[in-house]
C-alpha positions as CSV (number, residue, x, y, z in Angstrom):
1,M,10.4,1.4,4.1
2,E,10.8,-1.0,7.0
3,E,12.0,-4.5,6.4
4,I,10.6,-7.0,8.8
5,D,12.5,-10.3,8.7
6,R,10.0,-13.1,8.5
7,K,12.3,-15.8,7.0
8,N,10.7,-19.2,7.2
9,S,7.8,-18.0,9.2
10,K,5.1,-16.3,7.2
11,V,1.4,-16.4,8.0
12,S,-0.9,-16.8,5.0
13,N,-4.2,-15.1,4.6
14,T,-5.7,-18.4,5.9
15,G,-3.8,-18.0,9.1
16,K,-1.6,-21.0,8.5
17,Q,2.1,-20.9,8.5
18,R,3.8,-21.1,5.1
19,E,7.5,-21.2,4.2
20,T,9.3,-18.3,2.7
21,N,12.8,-16.9,2.5
22,M,11.7,-13.4,1.6
23,P,11.4,-10.6,4.2
24,L,8.2,-8.6,4.6
25,L,8.8,-5.1,3.0
26,V,6.6,-2.2,4.0
27,E,6.9,1.2,2.4
28,Y,5.5,4.3,4.0
29,R,4.4,7.3,1.8
30,L,2.3,10.3,2.6
31,L,-0.5,10.6,0.1
32,D,0.5,13.5,-2.2
33,K,-2.1,16.0,-3.3
34,L,-4.8,14.0,-1.6
35,K,-8.2,14.2,-3.2
36,V,-11.1,13.2,-1.0
37,I,-14.1,12.4,-3.0
38,N,-17.6,12.0,-1.7
39,E,-19.9,10.1,-3.9
40,G,-23.6,9.7,-3.4
41,T,-25.8,10.8,-0.4
42,G,-27.2,9.4,2.7
43,P,-26.5,5.7,3.4
44,N,-25.2,5.2,-0.1
45,K,-22.4,7.8,0.4
46,K,-18.9,6.6,-0.5
47,L,-15.8,8.3,0.6
48,K,-12.7,7.8,-1.6
49,V,-9.1,9.0,-1.6
50,K,-7.1,9.4,-4.7
51,G,-3.4,10.3,-5.2
52,K,0.2,9.1,-5.5
53,F,0.7,5.8,-3.8
54,Q,4.4,5.2,-4.7
55,K,7.2,6.3,-7.0
56,C,9.3,4.3,-9.4
57,D,13.1,4.7,-9.6
58,E,13.3,7.2,-6.7
59,Q,15.1,6.6,-3.4
60,N,12.6,6.9,-0.6
61,N,13.2,8.0,3.0
62,N,14.3,4.5,4.0
63,G,17.0,4.5,1.3
64,R,15.2,2.0,-0.9
65,T,14.5,2.3,-4.6
66,Y,11.7,0.4,-6.5
67,P,12.7,0.0,-10.2
68,R,9.9,0.8,-12.6
69,K,10.0,-2.7,-14.1
70,V,9.3,-4.2,-10.7
71,L,6.4,-1.8,-9.8
72,E,4.8,-2.0,-13.2
73,S,4.9,-5.8,-13.1
74,Q,3.3,-5.9,-9.7
75,V,0.7,-3.3,-10.5
76,N,-0.3,-5.4,-13.5
77,E,-0.2,-8.5,-11.5
78,I,-2.9,-7.3,-9.0
79,Q,-5.3,-5.8,-11.5
80,D,-7.6,-8.9,-11.3
81,K,-7.9,-8.4,-7.5
82,I,-8.8,-4.8,-8.1
83,K,-11.3,-5.6,-10.8
84,D,-12.9,-8.3,-8.4
85,R,-13.1,-5.7,-5.6
86,A,-10.8,-8.0,-3.5
87,L,-7.7,-5.8,-2.8
88,V,-8.2,-4.4,0.7
89,G,-5.7,-2.6,2.9
90,A,-5.5,-2.0,6.6
91,L,-5.2,1.1,8.8
92,D,-1.6,0.7,9.9
93,H,0.6,-2.2,8.9
94,P,-0.2,-5.5,10.5
95,P,2.9,-7.5,11.7
96,N,2.9,-9.9,8.8
97,D,1.9,-10.2,5.1
98,A,-1.6,-11.6,5.7
99,I,-4.6,-9.6,4.7
100,H,-7.1,-9.8,7.5
101,L,-10.6,-8.7,6.5
102,S,-11.3,-7.9,10.1
103,Q,-8.7,-5.1,9.9
104,A,-9.7,-3.8,6.4
105,S,-10.2,0.0,6.2
106,H,-10.2,0.6,2.5
107,L,-10.7,-1.1,-0.9
108,I,-8.2,-0.2,-3.7
109,T,-10.4,0.5,-6.7
110,K,-7.7,1.8,-9.2
111,L,-4.0,1.5,-9.5
112,W,-1.7,2.5,-12.4
113,V,1.7,3.8,-13.3
114,E,2.1,7.2,-14.9
115,P,4.7,7.9,-17.6
116,N,6.7,10.0,-15.0
117,G,6.9,6.9,-12.7
118,D,4.2,7.9,-10.2
119,V,2.2,5.0,-9.0
120,M,-1.3,6.5,-8.7
121,G,-4.3,5.0,-7.1
122,E,-7.8,5.3,-5.7
123,A,-9.3,3.7,-2.7
124,E,-12.8,3.5,-1.3
125,I,-13.0,4.0,2.5
126,L,-15.0,1.0,3.9
127,S,-17.8,1.2,6.4
128,T,-15.8,-1.1,8.7
129,P,-14.6,0.0,12.2
130,S,-11.2,0.8,10.8
131,G,-12.8,2.6,7.8
132,K,-14.8,4.7,10.2
133,I,-11.6,5.8,11.9
134,V,-10.1,6.7,8.6
135,E,-13.2,8.7,7.7
136,A,-13.1,10.5,11.1
137,L,-9.4,11.3,10.7
138,L,-10.0,12.7,7.1
139,N,-13.0,14.7,8.3
140,D,-10.9,16.2,11.1
141,G,-8.2,17.2,8.6
142,V,-5.6,14.6,9.6
143,K,-3.0,14.0,6.9
144,I,-2.9,10.3,6.1
145,G,-0.2,8.4,4.2
146,I,-0.1,5.2,2.2
147,S,2.4,2.4,2.4
148,S,3.0,-0.6,0.3
149,R,3.2,-4.0,1.9
150,G,5.0,-6.8,0.0
151,L,7.5,-9.6,0.2
152,G,10.9,-9.5,-1.5
153,T,14.6,-9.0,-1.2
154,I,16.9,-6.1,-1.8
155,S,20.3,-5.6,-3.3
156,E,22.7,-3.1,-1.6
157,L,24.5,-0.9,-4.2
158,K,26.8,2.0,-3.5
159,N,24.4,4.4,-1.8
160,A,21.1,2.7,-2.3
161,K,19.1,-0.4,-1.6
162,V,17.3,-1.6,-4.7
163,V,14.2,-3.9,-4.5
164,N,14.8,-7.0,-6.5
165,E,12.5,-8.5,-9.1
166,D,11.3,-11.2,-6.6
167,F,9.2,-8.5,-4.9
168,K,5.5,-9.4,-4.6
169,L,3.1,-6.5,-3.8
170,I,0.4,-7.6,-1.4
171,T,-1.5,-4.3,-0.8
172,F,-1.3,-0.7,0.3
173,D,-2.1,0.2,3.9
174,L,-3.0,3.6,5.3
175,V,-0.4,4.9,7.8
176,S,0.7,8.1,9.6
177,D,4.3,8.3,8.5
178,P,5.1,7.0,5.0
179,S,8.6,6.9,3.6
180,T,7.8,7.7,0.0
181,K,7.9,11.4,-0.6
182,G,4.4,12.8,-1.3
183,A,2.5,9.6,-0.6
184,F,-0.6,11.4,0.7
185,P,-3.5,10.7,-1.6
């Protein structure tokens, strides 16, 4: 995960500056056991990806650990956005926490935490320019990863950095080099 320091300078989804003391946290994960699902035919065809988006209580390649309590809370918190078909992600992380519809590549349609701590999800690839790039990459056999984007602080313990309860999950973006082991849907 990469921490981008955005203290006191955060752009909201309206493009206006808003105050925050929390750094932007982005987590890279290859989508594990990616399932590409084609639904429908012709112009109604939908391409979806399904797999492991993140892992609770496991140190990732960036040395960070997301406690189960933190991830479960945030997964529950964004269920209304998922239900309303309003949780989109980008192809690659933008430089801030704002969700820009002009950069949307996918729509997260399901997200849940398994008993073993795997955060599983499903995303519909959109017919946007970024979505078309994702579709082409998948059709060409490119392995795509997924990465959480959120705001929060970390506590440094002996050999680990633990994400604190102030973490706010914004979305999951599609990336080439995720830090969570097996984050390739």
